[in-house]
Every structure is written in structure tokens, then in C-alpha cells.
N, C-alpha and C positions, 0 to 999 in steps of 0.2 A: 188433617193437617198435621206436619211432622215439624219438631224443633229445627230438623235440618232446613227444613223447606222455608221456614222462617227465615234462618239467616240467609237463604239466597235471596230472596227479597230483597232483606234488606244489605245484601252487598250489593245487590243491581242497583239499588235507589243510590248508596255512597259507591261510585264507582270513579276512579280517577277523575274522568271530565267532570263529573259535579263535584268535586272537591277543589278540583280546577277553577270551576266557575263560583262557586261560592267563595275563594278565595279572591278572586277579583273583586266580587260586589262587597265584600269587608274592605277589603282596602279604598275602593271608589266611595264609600261610606264614610272612613274614618276622613279619606280626604277632603270631603265635602263639610264635614264636620268641622274639621280645622283649618281649611283653607277657603271655603266656599267654591262658588263655580256649580249654579243649578243647570246653567243650560247645557253644560257640557257633562256632569260627572250625572245628574240622575237620568237622562234618558239609558243612560249604561247599568245603572243598578234596576232601574224596570226592568229593564230589558233581560239582565241575569235572573229577577226574581220571577220574572213569568218563566222562562226556558226551565227552572227548576220544578214550578209547581206542575207545569204540563209535564216533565219527565217525573215525574212520583206518579202521576195518575196515569201514563201511559206505563208504566214499570205495574201499578197493580191491576191493570187492566191485562197485559201480558201476562201476570203470573197466574192469574185467575183464568185463562183461557188453556194452562199450557195442561199437559197429560200430570196427573197427581204421582202417576209410579215412576217417572222421571227420576235420573240417576243423582243423588247426594254424594257431596264430600267433604270432610271438615276444610277445603279449603275457604268458604266462603263465610264459614264462621270468623276463621282467622283472620280473613282480609276485612269482614266487618268490625272486630276491634281494633285493628290497625287506621282504618277510617274514620269511627266514631272519636279514636284519641286527636286524630288530624282534625277533628272539626271542632273538637273541645278545644283545643289550644289553638288553633285559628280564632273559635269565638271570644275567647279569654283574652289574648293577646289585642284583638279589634276593640273589646270592649275596654279595655285599660286604657287603650289610647284616646278611645270616645271620652273614657271620663279624665283625663288630662286635659282634652280640648275642651270639655267645660267647667274647667278651675278659671276662677276670674280673669278674663283680658287673658287668657293666655290659646285662644283658637275662636274660630268663628259662631261656633257653638257657645261657646261663653258670653259672646258678645249678643246672640238672640237671646240667651237667657235674662241679658243684662236689661236690653230692650223691651222683654216681655213684662218685666219689674216697674223700670222704671222710663216706659214709655209708653205713654198714654194717648189715645186717638180719640177726638171729640168734635161729634157732628157739630160745623158752623150751621147754627140756627137761624140768630140776628146777623146775616150776612150781607145788609146794606146801609152803608155809614151814614147816610144822610138820614133815614128812619130810626135805627138804632143805636146811631153812636157807639164809642167806643164801652159805652158802658152795655151794649147788647151784647158783644163779643166774648167782657170780662164775667159778662153772666153765664154764657156759657161754658167757659171755662171753672169757673166755683161751684157751679151744678157740679162737677165732675173730682176737683181739686180744691183743697183749703191753700189758699194764699195767705201769705201773711197780712197783717195790716197795714204796716209800711212796706214799699217797694223799693228798688234803686234800679237802675238801669246800667248793666253793667259795658255796653256799647254803645248802642244804639234802637230807636224805636222806627220801623219801617214800615209802610203801608201802601199797598197801591191799589186804585179802585177806577173802576168806568165810570162812562158819562152818567149814566143811570146811577151810581151807588153802591154797583156791587162789589164786592170785597175781592183782588185779585189772587193778593199775596200778603204776606205779611211776616215778620221777621224782626224778632226780640231777645232779647238774654235779660232774665230779672233774676235779682237776689233780695233777700231778706231775715228776718229773724221770727220762728214761728215761735208760739208760746213758753214753750220749754228754751225759750234764747240759744239757739240752735240755727243757722245759717242754712237755709235752704236755698236753692236755687232753680230758673224754671227757663228752659231754652225752646223757648217757642215760635213755630212754624208754620207756614200755609203755603200752598201755592193751587189754587182752584185746576190747574191745568194737568195736576199728578192725582188729586184727592181732591173729594168734600170734606175731609175731615183735618181736623186742626190738629198738627203733630205738639206735643209738650211731653220734654224729656226733662226726667230730676234726678239730683243727685249729682249735677256733672259739675267739674271744676271752675272756680271762677275767684277772681280776685277780688273779695269781698270788702273794699276800703271803706263802705257806705260812706261815699263823698257826698255830703248835703248838696252839690252843684248836679248829682245827676237823679235827684227824687224823682221819683216815675207821680207823682199826685197831680204837679203843675200840670202833665200834660193832661190827665183825667181831666182838671180844671180848664183849658186850655179849649180842649174838643167840646167842652158843654158849652162854652161863649160864643166859638166861630162858628156862622153859619155857613157851611163847608158849600152847600149848594149852590149858593149865589157868590161865595169866592169863586169856582169856577165856571160859572157860568156863562162869562165874557168868553171864557178862553175858546171855547167850543171846540175840545179836544177828545179824541177818543178813553186816553189813559190820564189820570191824574196820579200825583201821591204825594204823601205824607212822612214828613223826617222829625225825629226830636232826638238830641243827644244833651239833654239838659241843658246848662247854663251855655250860652255862648255872645264870644262878645263881637261885634259888626264895626268896631272902631268908630268913625264918623261918616257912615254910608249911610246913606237913611232911604235909599230905594229900598221901597217894596215893606219898609217899616211900619207895622201897624201895633201901638197899644194897646191892651185889652182887659177888662175885669171883670167881674161878677154882675157887676150891671149891663154888660154887652155894649159899653160904653167903648168908643176907639177912636183914637187920636194919630195922627199922622205929626211923625217925629220933627220939630222947628227951631228946636235950640240945639247947640253946637256939640254938646255933652257927650261924652262916649256912650255909645248904645250897647248897652250889656246886660243878660237877662234870662232865662227859664223860654226856651223859644221853640214854635212849632213852625216848620217851613212847610207849605204847600205850592205846591211845585206838577211843574210836567215833566213827567222822566224823557232825557234824551233832548229837550229843547231849553233847558235852563240858561240858557248862551241866548234864544231868540225871546223866550219868555219870561223875564223876570219873576221870581216866584215869589210869593206871598210870606213875611216872617213875623208873625205872631209872638208879641212877647207878654208875660205873664205880668200886667200894673199893679198886681196887688202884692209882689214880691220883689223888691227892691234888692240889687246884689251890687257892692260896693266892688270897685276894681281893683284889685290887687297891687300892690308897690313894687313890689318884685317883677321884675323882669328877668324870663325866661329865655334862656339862650334857646332857640327853635335845633331841632334835630336835624344835621346835615347828612344828608342822603349822597350817596354818588351813584350816578348815570353806571347801568349795568347792574349789576348782585351785590346786595346786603344781607347779611346776618344779624340779629341782634335779639337775644331771650329768647332764641328757639324756634323764632320765627322767620323766615325766607320774605325777600322785597326785592323786585327788578323795574330800575325805572331803565323808560324808553330813552326819555329826554329830563331834561331839567324839571320838568312839570310832570310827566304821567308815569304814573308807577303802579305797582301790581304789588299786593302783600297778602301769604299765608298767616291768618291771623287763628291762634288756638282759641276754640271756642270754649272747649272742655276735653278733658286728659288725666287718663287714670293707668298707673302701673305700665309706662312704658309706648301707651297708643294714645293717639289724639286725635281728635276732631276737628276739621279746619272751615274756613270761611274765607273768602278770596273776596278783599277789600281791592277799591282803585279811588289813587287822589289823581286830580289835575293839577294842582298848585304846588308841587312840590314836596307835599308828605304831611302839610299844616292839615289840610281835611280828609278823613279816608271815610269812604262811602261800600259798603257791602254791597256787591254786584252777585253774586253767587254765595248762597249759605250753605251748601254741598256740594264742592268741587270735585271731590271725590268719591263722587256717586254712594254717597252711605258705607264709604268702605273706611277702615279707620287705619291708623298708623303713625309713621314719622314722616316728614316732607321730608322730599330727597332731591328738592331742587325748582326751580322755576326760570322760564326764562319768559320771553317775549320777541319775537321777529320783530312783529309791526303791530299796529294797535287790534288788528283784528285776530292773528295769528300768532298762540303762546303754549306754552308745555308747562308741567307741571309731573311730579313725580311724587310716589309712596313707597316708604320701605317698610319691611317688618320682619319681625323675629330677630331684632337686633343689627339690622342692615345685612340680614344672610341673601332676601331677593326685593325686588320693586318692581311697581309697575307703572308705566308712561301715561299721563291723560293731554290731550289735543283737544286745543279750540279753536275756532276759524269765526268767531263772531266775540272776540275783546272779552271773553270769561263769563258769559254769560251762561254759556253751557258747556260740558265736557264730555268726551269720550274717550275710554280705554284703547291706546293704539295695540296693535295687534304685530310683535316680530316675532318675523321668520325664529324658527328654532334651527338651529347647527348643532347635530352631534358627532361627538368623537366617542373615540373608544373609551369604556375603561377598564374592558378587559379582552380578552378572546369572543366573549360569548355576546357583552353586554354594550351597550352605546348610550351616552347621557348629554345632556345641553348642558353645560357650564356657565354658559354666558346669560345669567337672569338678572343684572342690575344694571338697564337702563342710565344712563347719565343724562343729559341736556343738551337737544340738538343744538346745532350753529349753523348758519351760511355763510357758504364760499360759493362764488360767482354762479349765484342764483339756483343752487341745488343746497339740501339739505345732506347734514352727515349726522352720524349718529353715532357713538361708543357704548355699548354695553359691556359692564364688566359683571364679576364673578362674585361681588357680593363679598361678606367678611370672611366667611365660610369655603371660600373658592381656593382652588391650589393648583388647578390645570395650566400646566406650562410657567409655574410661578405667578400665576395670576393675571395672565396678558387676557388684551381683551377684544372685541369683534365689533369691526367698523362696517356700519350699513349707510348706505345712499336711498335717498328718498328726493323723486322727480315730479311730484305732485303736492309739495305742500306738506309732506310729514303725514299723508294719509297711509302708504303702504309703503315699504322697506325693500331693498334690494341688499342682500350680504357679499359683501366686498372682499374683505381678509383681515386675517390676525393681526392685530397692530401690539407691540411690546409695550411695558410700561412706561419705558423712556421716552416714547414717540410721546 
């Protein structure tokens, strides 16, 4: 077989269509690792790869069946080297972009690498709170991760279980100092409907103020002393919850208050002193107004009420912004907040909190409202107690996504907004509208303005208006809207 014959085969393999398909694969591979989108982009990458492999085998098969005396020219050699240059250039550029996406918190790949290093999945073996208590849960965790001897709760500890004692849900953010005196953090979550494993995220941002009123040990003590199955037996419900926020003040309200100590002796409060202490609340989720929670207070650790009267934070009805956290109040009592639980180099991880008392007490109702995506929140609004929207921006505000809930924030789904293409030049179109704002309601319909982000310059940055007649499930494009509207 001649060298020209070899060049003919190589030129046949690296024909223009092959280079185009390879370029498409490279682009979508980079885009996947930079921005994510497995469901949409991975099939294209796989299909292109299959076509290229099939093409190579077909070329080899066809080449071997051809007449060996067929005429050859230097054309094949010239094209081969041109195609090889294009192939190598495409590979180098793609490789450089993929490398950039792997730089910490600069792309989806970097977050995947970060999670690979700092996120641990631990099988929950001791999954019955009646039989195993909290000790069993943390025994499973400590078999894989070394926890500091003294831990603090950053926000709260939540656990839910069914009437048989099987744990369904866990959420807490703990921190403490390791043996080197360095602060370590542990975001612990578990959802039985999604996985049988506990997820522990390490090395996240935490406001480590080491507040003595947020010590974790009192929770462990109280859970050892409480006879949980007996406490909830009379309620006869399908689901129960446990909530711990360190020291809490109950004023003079004795409803459901029980002091408890290591001798498992409990007593109802009969004296009119202010009730305050490390508290574990046992309750029925969603029925707190009907079934009064039991509030177990650590009888061995006395807390002296502060003499200082702190002025409570005032919230406006509607949108509020404070220290990077966005809040929306439907009325004077009911509010929702996107609370930062992890942050690094411009990207953040949020939990959705809810308050029913005007912002005095906040409960986590969704530890992952953005479906494991990170960025910077770009808005929050609620139309009513069930229907609400939140936004997440990326790349310094260049683009964003919109998420919708119809169950009061318990779950979210990303909103698909129809793309509107405009002319970039004589041969190309593009969609400049990629930064959705918060929907608003008028005359029973929802309206949405979609801007262009920080990098948009189409017609001076005008916006697109959309309309929805089904509560934000689907959207129809209406018109372009000038900035002064």
C-alpha cells in the first residue's frame, strides 16, 4: 500500500463534514462543562461521537475493498495536513476552555470537582430515630468523617420521621474547631425521597461566631432523655418533626413546655418566670396551629435572660434586601427568604426560609430551592401562599434562570421561557434576552420582563415582555419593551 494511498484514507476520514461534527462535539462538551445542561447537551455529544466512530469504520471498510491500483494525487496529502491542523487547533482551544471551566468556581466542571473533593455521601444505616436516636445518625457520619469534639449549630437542626420512627429528612449546618484549631463546617442533608445516603458538604462558608447559645451538645443530651415514641404516640399522625435552634425564649407561655434533665425527670412549668433555655421542639409538620408542639427545655443548663432589649428587625411588605439575602413578605406575618448557607468566589448556595410571625422566627422549608445550582440570587416574589418565583444569576449577572413553586416553596422547577431570536448580522441570529426578572400579576394574568444581563447591548438593553395565563407554567412572547417603561 503506497503512502499516497495512506493519505487518501486519512483525507477521507478527516473530510470537511467530519471536522464540522467534531467542532460541534467540542463546543457542546465545553458548554456542558462550563454551564451544565446534561439532558440537552449530552445526547448531542454522544450522537456526534457515534457518527464519527461509525464514519471511521466505514472509511476503513470502503478503503480495503477499493482497487489498489486506483489513481492518487497529492491533493489528498495537502488536504490531510490542512484537516489535521484544524483538528489540533479545535482540540487545543476546547482543551483550554475546559481547563478554564475547571478553575475553582469558574464553571460547572469546577463545582463538580469541588463536590467530588468536599461532598461526601454516607449511607444512613441507623435510620430509626426511636431505636437508634441521634447517636446512631452521627455514628454513621463519624465512621466516614472526623467531626470536632465541640460543635455549634449555624442556623438550626431539623429532622422529620414517620410514625414508625424511620427518618425521612435531615437538615443542619454545623461547625467547630478541629485539633489544629481550624474552623471546619458541615452542611448535612438527607431526603429519603431522593437518596438513601446522607449528603455532607465540607469547607463551606459559615459565620463562625461560636455563640454559646447555639451549642450542639444540648441537643444530643435532650434527645437522649426524651422518650420520643411515647411523646408522639397520642398524636397518631403519619409524620413528625424535631427542631432545635439552641437557646430560645418562650416568654411566659407555658403551653407545651417541659423541663427535662439527665434523670429523665420532667416537670410542667408552674412558676411565672420567663421561660428560656436550650429547646428541642417535637411537632407535627403543617399542623402546629392544631396540635401544640412539645417544647423540651434542658433543665441542667440555666440561661439568664439578657437585660438588653434588642429592637426587632422591621420588614416591609413585599421585597426586602439585607446583606446579600433577599426576602419577600406577602403580608405582615408571612415571609420567605433566600438565606445564604454556602459561598465561595462569587457563587452561593441558598436555602429557602419561611416566617409566619413577621420575621421573628424563620424555618427552613427547602434546603435546595435552586436544584443544586449555584450562583447569586436575582430575585424572589410570591403571588400568594402557594405560587412563587425565585431567580439565580451567573457570570457576574450576565444571564439568569427563573424557578417556580406552586406548593409554597417546598419544591421548585426551572421555568422554560421561549427564546426570541434577533439578527446579529446578515447570516447569524441570537437570543439577547437571557435575564428574567420577577413575574408580576395584573388582571388575573402574570407578566414577565426578561432583560439582557450585564453584557447585553441589543437596542441599548431593551427588555422582552412575556405573558402567562396558567400561573407561570408556560409563557408567550408579547413585545419588546423600552427601558423607560
